[in-house]
C-alpha positions in Angstrom: 29.7 7.9 -23.3 31.5 9.5 -20.4 31.9 13.2 -20.1 35.7 12.9 -20.3 35.6 10.8 -23.4 33.2 13.2 -25.1 35.5 16.2 -24.3 38.5 14.3 -25.5 36.8 13.4 -28.8 35.6 17.0 -29.2 39.1 18.2 -28.9 40.2 15.6 -31.4 37.5 16.7 -33.9 38.5 20.3 -33.6 42.2 19.4 -34.2 41.2 17.2 -37.1 39.1 19.9 -38.6 42.0 22.4 -38.2 44.5 20.0 -39.8 42.1 19.4 -42.8 41.7 23.2 -43.3 45.5 23.6 -43.0 46.0 20.9 -45.6 43.5 22.5 -48.0 45.2 25.9 -47.6 48.8 24.5 -48.0 47.8 22.0 -50.7 50.0 19.4 -48.9 51.4 16.7 -51.1 51.0 14.1 -48.3 47.5 12.6 -48.9 48.3 9.6 -46.5 48.7 11.9 -43.5 45.1 11.7 -42.2 44.6 8.0 -42.8 47.8 7.3 -40.8 46.6 9.6 -38.0 43.2 7.8 -37.7 43.8 4.2 -38.7 44.2 2.8 -35.2 41.3 4.7 -33.6 38.5 2.6 -32.2 35.8 4.7 -33.9 35.0 6.1 -37.3 36.4 9.6 -38.0 34.8 11.3 -40.9 34.3 14.5 -43.0 30.9 14.8 -44.5 30.0 17.3 -47.3 26.6 18.3 -48.5 25.9 20.3 -51.7 23.2 22.8 -52.5 21.7 20.4 -55.1 21.1 17.7 -52.5 24.1 15.5 -53.2 26.3 14.3 -50.3 29.8 12.8 -50.0 31.9 11.4 -47.2 35.0 13.3 -48.3 37.1 11.5 -45.7 36.7 8.5 -43.4 39.0 6.0 -41.8 38.6 2.3 -42.3 36.3 1.9 -39.2 33.4 2.7 -41.5 33.5 -0.9 -42.5 32.4 -2.0 -39.0 30.3 1.0 -38.1 28.1 0.9 -41.2 29.3 -2.1 -43.2 30.4 0.2 -46.1 33.7 0.8 -47.7 35.2 4.3 -47.9 35.1 4.5 -51.7 31.4 3.9 -52.0 30.4 6.6 -49.6 32.8 9.1 -51.2 30.6 9.0 -54.3 27.3 9.1 -52.4 27.0 9.5 -48.7 23.2 9.3 -48.4 23.3 5.5 -47.9 24.4 6.1 -44.3 21.2 7.8 -43.4 19.2 4.9 -44.9 20.7 2.6 -42.2 19.4 4.8 -39.3 16.5 3.0 -37.5 13.2 4.3 -38.9 12.0 5.3 -35.4 15.2 7.5 -34.9 15.3 9.2 -38.3 13.0 12.1 -37.6 14.9 13.0 -34.3 18.2 12.8 -36.1 17.0 15.0 -39.0 15.7 17.6 -36.6 18.8 17.7 -34.4 21.1 18.1 -37.5 18.9 20.9 -38.8 19.0 22.7 -35.4 22.8 22.3 -35.3 23.2 23.7 -38.8 21.1 26.9 -38.1 22.6 27.5 -34.7 26.1 26.6 -35.9 26.5 24.5 -32.7 28.2 21.1 -32.2 25.9 18.1 -32.8 25.8 14.9 -30.7 23.3 12.1 -30.7 22.8 8.5 -29.7 20.8 6.4 -32.3 20.2 3.0 -33.6 21.2 1.6 -37.0 20.1 -1.6 -38.7 23.0 -3.2 -40.6 22.7 -5.9 -43.3 24.9 -8.3 -41.3 25.1 -7.2 -37.7 21.5 -6.2 -37.4 20.4 -3.7 -34.7 23.3 -1.7 -33.3 23.7 1.5 -31.3 25.9 4.4 -32.3 27.0 7.6 -30.7 28.0 10.4 -33.2 29.4 13.9 -32.6 30.3 16.5 -35.1 30.9 20.3 -35.7 29.5 22.0 -38.8 30.9 24.7 -41.2 28.7 26.5 -43.7 30.3 26.5 -47.1 30.4 29.5 -49.5 28.2 27.6 -52.1 25.5 27.0 -49.5 26.4 23.5 -48.6 27.9 22.2 -45.3 31.0 20.5 -44.1 30.7 18.2 -41.0 33.7 17.0 -39.1 33.1 14.3 -36.5 33.3 10.7 -35.2 31.0 7.7 -34.7 31.5 5.2 -31.9 29.9 1.8 -31.3 28.0 1.9 -28.0 26.0 -1.3 -28.5 27.6 -3.1 -25.5 27.0 -0.1 -23.3 23.4 0.1 -24.3 22.9 -3.6 -23.8 24.4 -3.3 -20.4 22.1 -0.4 -19.6 19.1 -2.3 -20.9 20.1 -5.3 -18.8 20.4 -3.0 -15.7 17.0 -1.5 -16.5 15.5 -4.9 -16.9 17.0 -6.1 -13.6 15.6 -2.9 -12.0 12.1 -3.6 -13.4 12.3 -7.1 -12.2 13.3 -6.0 -8.8 10.4 -3.5 -8.6 8.0 -6.1 -9.9 9.3 -8.6 -7.3 8.9 -6.0 -4.5 5.4 -5.2 -5.7 4.5 -8.9 -5.8 5.9 -9.4 -2.4 4.0 -6.4 -1.1 0.8 -7.8 -2.7 1.4 -11.2 -1.1 2.0 -9.5 2.2 -1.2 -7.5 1.9 -3.1 -10.6 0.9 -1.7 -12.6 3.7 -2.5 -9.8 6.1 -6.1 -9.7 4.8 -6.5 -13.4 5.1 -5.1 -13.4 8.7 -7.6 -10.6 9.5 -10.5 -12.5 7.9 -9.5 -15.7 9.7 -9.4 -13.9 13.0 -12.7 -12.0 12.5 -14.6 -15.1 11.3 -13.2 -17.7 13.6 -13.7 -15.6 16.8 -17.6 -15.6 16.6 -17.5 -19.2 15.3 -15.6 -20.1 18.5 -18.3 -18.6 20.6 -21.2 -20.2 18.6 -19.8 -23.7 18.6 -18.5 -23.4 22.2 -21.8 -22.3 23.7 -23.7 -25.0 21.6 -21.4 -27.6 23.1 -22.1 -26.3 26.6 -25.9 -26.3 25.8 -25.6 -29.9 24.7 -24.1 -30.8 28.0 -26.9 -29.1 30.0 -29.7 -29.2 27.5 -33.1 -30.9 28.0 -33.7 -34.2 26.1 -36.2 -32.6 23.8 -33.7 -29.8 22.8 -30.8 -32.1 22.0 -31.8 -32.8 18.4 -32.1 -29.1 17.7 -28.7 -28.4 19.4 -27.2 -31.2 17.3 -28.6 -29.7 14.1 -27.2 -26.3 15.0 -23.8 -27.9 15.7 -23.8 -29.6 12.3 -24.7 -26.3 10.6 -21.9 -24.5 12.5 -19.5 -27.3 11.5 -20.5 -26.9 7.9 -19.9 -23.2 8.1 -16.5 -23.8 9.6 -15.6 -26.2 6.7 -16.5 -23.6 4.2 -14.6 -20.9 6.1 -11.5 -23.1 6.3 -11.6 -24.1 2.7 -12.1 -20.5 1.4 -9.2 -19.2 3.4 -7.0 -22.2 2.5 -7.9 -21.8 -1.2 -7.1 -18.1 -1.2 -3.9 -18.7 0.7 -2.8 -21.4 -1.7 -3.5 -19.1 -4.7 -1.4 -16.3 -3.1 1.5 -18.7 -2.8 1.2 -19.9 -6.4 0.3 -23.4 -6.6 1.4 -26.8 -5.2 -0.6 -29.2 -3.1 -1.0 -28.4 0.6 -1.3 -31.8 2.2 -2.2 -32.0 5.8 -4.1 -34.3 8.1 -7.7 -33.6 8.9 -10.7 -35.2 10.5 -12.4 -37.1 7.7 -15.7 -37.7 9.5 -16.1 -34.1 10.5 -15.3 -33.1 7.0 -17.9 -35.5 5.6 -20.6 -34.3 7.9 -19.9 -30.7 6.8 -20.1 -31.8 3.1 -23.3 -33.6 3.8 -24.9 -30.6 5.5 -24.2 -28.4 2.6 -25.5 -30.9 0.0 -28.5 -31.9 2.0 -29.8 -28.3 2.2 -29.4 -27.9 -1.6 -31.2 -31.2 -2.3 -34.1 -30.4 0.0 -34.6 -27.1 -1.7 -35.5 -29.2 -4.8 -37.6 -31.7 -2.9 -34.8 -34.4 -3.2 -33.5 -36.8 -0.6 -29.9 -36.9 0.4 -28.2 -39.8 2.3 -24.6 -40.2 3.5 -23.3 -43.7 3.9 -19.9 -44.1 5.7 -18.4 -47.5 5.9 -17.3 -48.5 9.4 -13.8 -49.3 8.3 -12.8 -45.9 6.9 -10.1 -44.1 8.9 -11.1 -41.2 11.2 -8.4 -39.0 9.6 -6.6 -38.8 6.3 -3.8 -36.6 4.9 -4.4 -34.9 1.5 -5.1 -31.5 0.1 -8.5 -31.0 1.7 -9.3 -27.8 -0.3 -8.8 -29.6 -3.6 -10.8 -32.7 -2.5 -13.6 -30.4 -1.2 -13.8 -28.7 -4.6 -14.0 -32.0 -6.4 -16.6 -33.7 -4.2 -18.8 -30.6 -3.9 -18.7 -30.2 -7.7 -19.9 -33.8 -8.2 -22.6 -33.3 -5.6 -23.7 -30.0 -7.1 -24.0 -31.7 -10.6 -26.0 -34.5 -9.0 -28.5 -32.0 -7.5 -28.6 -30.0 -10.7 -29.4 -32.9 -13.1 -31.8 -34.6 -10.8 -35.5 -33.7 -10.8 -37.0 -36.7 -8.9 -35.5 -39.0 -6.3 -32.4 -38.2 -4.5 -28.6 -38.2 -4.1 -26.4 -40.6 -2.2 -22.8 -40.0 -1.1 -21.1 -43.3 -0.2 -17.6 -43.5 1.3 -15.7 -46.8 1.6 -12.2 -48.1 1.6 -10.5 -50.8 -0.4 -7.2 -52.3 0.9 -4.7 -54.7 -0.6 -1.2 -55.6 0.4 0.1 -52.9 -1.9 -2.5 -50.1 -1.7 -5.1 -48.4 0.5 -7.7 -46.4 -1.4 -10.5 -44.3 -0.2 -13.5 -44.4 -2.5 -16.1 -41.7 -2.9 -19.3 -42.5 -4.9 -21.8 -39.8 -5.8 -25.0 -41.5 -7.0 -28.1 -39.7 -8.4 -31.4 -40.6 -10.0 -31.1 -37.9 -12.6 -31.3 -37.6 -16.4 -28.3 -39.8 -17.1 -25.7 -39.7 -19.8 -25.8 -41.5 -23.2 -23.2 -44.3 -23.5 -21.6 -42.9 -26.6 -20.9 -39.6 -24.8 -19.8 -40.9 -21.5 -16.1 -41.1 -22.3 -15.7 -37.4 -23.2 -17.6 -35.9 -20.3 -14.3 -35.0 -18.5 -13.2 -32.9 -21.5 -13.6 -29.1 -21.2 -17.0 -27.7 -22.3 -18.3 -31.2 -23.0 -22.1 -31.7 -22.9 -24.4 -34.5 -23.7 -26.2 -32.2 -26.2 -27.1 -28.5 -26.5 -30.6 -29.1 -25.0 -28.9 -30.0 -21.7 -27.1 -26.7 -21.7 -30.3 -24.8 -22.5 -32.2 -26.7 -19.8 -29.7 -26.8 -17.0 -27.3 -23.9 -17.8 -23.5 -23.8 -17.1 -20.6 -24.1 -19.4 -19.7 -27.7 -19.0 -16.3 -27.2 -17.3 -17.1 -28.7 -13.9 -16.2 -32.3 -14.6 -13.0 -31.3 -16.5 -11.9 -29.4 -13.4 -12.7 -32.4 -11.3 -10.6 -34.5 -13.6 -7.7 -32.1 -13.3 -8.0 -31.9 -9.5 -7.9 -35.7 -9.3 -4.8 -35.8 -11.4 -3.2 -33.3 -9.0 -4.2 -35.4 -6.0 -3.0 -38.7 -7.5 -6.6 -39.9 -7.6 -8.7 -41.4 -10.4 -12.2 -40.4 -11.5 -14.7 -42.3 -13.6 -18.4 -42.7 -14.1 -21.3 -45.0 -14.9 -24.6 -43.9 -16.2 -27.9 -44.9 -17.9 -30.2 -42.4 -19.6 -33.2 -41.5 -17.5 -32.0 -43.8 -14.7 -29.2 -41.8 -13.2 -25.4 -41.6 -12.9 -22.7 -42.6 -10.5 -19.3 -40.8 -10.3 -16.4 -42.4 -8.5 -13.2 -40.9 -7.0 -10.6 -43.3 -5.8 -7.8 -41.7 -3.7 -4.7 -43.4 -2.5 -4.2 -42.7 1.2 -1.4 -43.4 3.6 -1.6 -44.3 7.3 -3.7 -42.1 9.6 -1.8 -39.0 10.6 -4.0 -38.2 13.6 -5.4 -40.3 16.4 -8.9 -41.5 15.8 -11.5 -38.8 16.6 -14.5 -39.7 18.7 -17.8 -39.1 17.1 -19.9 -36.4 18.7 -22.6 -37.8 20.8 -25.8 -35.8 21.5 -26.0 -37.2 25.0 -24.6 -35.5 28.0 -21.1 -36.5 28.9 -19.2 -36.1 32.2 -15.9 -34.3 31.7 -12.9 -35.4 33.8 -12.0 -33.0 36.6 -8.5 -31.5 36.1 -8.2 -29.3 39.3 -5.9 -26.7 37.7 -5.5 -23.0 38.3 -5.4 -21.3 35.0 -4.8 -17.8 33.7 -7.0 -16.8 30.8 -5.5 -14.0 28.6 -8.4 -13.0 26.4 -9.7 -9.5 25.5 -13.2 -10.5 24.1 -15.9 -10.7 26.8 -17.8 -13.4 25.0 -14.7 -15.6 24.7 -13.7 -14.9 28.3 -17.1 -16.2 29.4 -17.0 -19.2 27.2 -13.5 -20.3 28.4 -14.4 -19.6 32.0 -17.5 -21.9 31.7 -15.5 -24.6 30.0 -12.7 -24.5 32.6 -15.3 -24.5 35.4 -16.9 -27.6 33.9 -13.5 -29.3 33.8 -13.0 -28.6 37.5 -10.5 -25.7 37.0 -10.2 -22.3 38.7 -9.2 -19.3 36.7 -8.2 -15.7 36.6 -9.0 -13.5 33.6 -6.6 -10.9 32.1 -8.0 -8.7 29.4 -4.7 -8.1 27.6 -1.1 -9.2 27.5 0.1 -6.6 29.9 -2.4 -7.7 32.5 -1.4 -11.3 31.9 2.3 -10.6 32.7 1.3 -8.7 35.9 -1.0 -11.6 37.0 1.8 -14.1 36.3 4.1 -12.1 38.5 1.6 -11.8 41.3 0.3 -15.4 41.5 1.2 -19.0 40.6 -0.7 -20.7 37.8 -0.6 -24.3 36.5 -1.2 -23.1 32.9 -1.9 -20.0 30.8 -4.4 -19.8 27.9 -3.1 -17.0 25.7 -4.9 -15.2 22.9 -2.7 -13.5 20.3 -4.4 -10.3 19.1 -5.0 -8.2 22.2 -4.7 -4.5 23.0 -1.8 -2.9 24.8 0.3 -6.0 24.6 -0.3 -9.0 22.2 0.1 -12.6 23.2 3.4 -13.2 21.5 5.0 -10.2 23.3 3.4 -11.3 26.6 4.8 -14.8 26.2 8.3 -13.5 25.6 8.1 -11.3 28.7 6.9 -14.2 30.8 9.8 -16.4 29.5 12.3 -13.7 30.3 11.0 -13.4 33.9 11.2 -17.2 34.3 14.8 -17.3 33.0 15.9 -14.6 35.5 15.0 -17.2 38.3 16.6 -20.5 37.7 14.4 -22.2 40.3 11.2 -21.3 38.4 9.6 -24.2 36.5 8.3 -22.8 33.1 4.6 -22.5 33.1 2.9 -24.1 30.1 1.4 -21.5 27.7 -1.2 -22.6 25.2 -2.2 -20.3 22.4 -5.9 -20.2 22.0 -6.3 -18.0 18.9 -8.3 -17.3 15.7 -5.0 -16.9 13.9 -5.1 -20.4 12.5 -2.4 -20.6 9.8 0.7 -22.7 10.0 2.8 -19.6 10.1 0.8 -18.5 13.2 1.6 -21.8 14.9 5.3 -21.3 14.1 5.3 -17.8 15.5 3.7 -19.0 18.7 6.1 -21.8 19.3 9.1 -19.5 18.5 7.8 -17.0 21.1 8.0 -19.7 23.7 4.5 -21.2 23.8 4.0 -24.8 24.6 1.0 -25.7 22.4 -1.4 -24.2 19.9 -5.2 -24.4 19.7 -7.0 -22.8 16.8 -10.4 -21.4 17.4 -13.1 -22.7 17.5 -11.9 -24.9 20.4 -14.1 -27.8 21.6 -14.3 -28.9 25.2 -12.6 -32.2 24.3 -9.7 -30.5 22.5 -9.3 -28.1 25.4 -9.4 -30.9 28.0 -6.9 -33.0 26.0 -4.5 -30.0 25.7 -4.7 -29.2 29.4 -4.2 -32.9 30.4 -1.2 -33.3 28.1 0.5 -30.1 29.5 -0.3 -31.1 33.0 1.2 -34.6 32.5 4.3 -33.2 30.8 4.9 -30.7 33.6 4.5 -33.3 36.4 6.6 -35.8 34.6 
């Protein structure tokens, strides 16, 4: 209730109390006076009498009691205690204590409380009254009761909206914090991986013949680590954005080599063999949710290793094509314990096991295959199995794929290759000494000259002092970051209409799509996520050079 309304009603109660006392003193012969005065009021006006023996009576009330308490005036005149029975149980103690305090202090009483009515159910009321002590020891209360249910519902709605706003802000803050953490992790992990894989590639180009196998093995291990890193970061990011597939094109053969490296090490720990068979006709690149597919294939391979004691595991990848479909087929084959035929159909159900002895022997909760089944449903793929007890099992995933989203990738050759000479003068903006050295060696091998700037501020100054064919720009640098440096360079170019914009390629460990978008919006020409291979760097330089000359 507003303060003005409360004051007005208090004045009304005092006037009503005075008129009642005047009527009692004058013994007026007009009993219809008070009903007429109160019949059109939007609240219940009452006089409530208590007696020393515990009885109570509503000696006067207008007709509004029918809506306020769903009672008629005559019934409460005989016994007024039924009104208190309607007060919500959680509010009764508070109301009793406040009435007692008002009585002993002889002060006006006012409270908000809930009532539970037979028909209307839960309602909110505001009551206000003044009290007189009677000569016989009883009390006489003069007051009013108003319906404030709508007001309370509106307040509750506002409170709910505020709670939702706060919860939304907290969730957004949490997402921002998680995104910031993921970006930091991506940068901190990709930066050393860039150096490891880059220097391995340089070693492969200059290495002795007897060292090439070892270098190739190290490259495969590094590639496997990169697959795990990418998938962990992608999984965490997808969870922070609450679901949905994240389809994108990726190098299928590189991905398979990484998967094979992981499984081969696990198999060899148990004395098992592992072979990877890739059909020649499979595409170099596919477009799907790589994280989900990795989860599913690795789970099948992990099961194959777990349930195989002698022999080995095969991963076979092939493709089937009809005029209406193009399906990629993964087969995980093992020589393990096998699955009884009568239990083969339910192995994709949660917690399903062939029998309890399998769980005691091999451990686990039996949820891996059900997760694979769910993932396949999300990907639009199918999964099924064949098995024979003590002979082994085969699990098949068939994934519908569209046309290749990327140009075919060349397979890595362990032999030394001659890189094309590009003859470009390039500015390297990079703060890490190891990455400066790596990019410098790569550019030198590609026939380029270079200048190194250790931060964005130095890069802008170098750009102003010399002419470059291209700039390789890191993002996270001290004093001035790569995005700010790029904007500054573009502003300088715009001030001179005769200047041809220099291509700026981001070479960064910030590898998310949002990072790519930020770079392009800042004015960059292209984006390379670390680790960057010699081939990718050469392709990017060649593409920018051709675009500029054209």
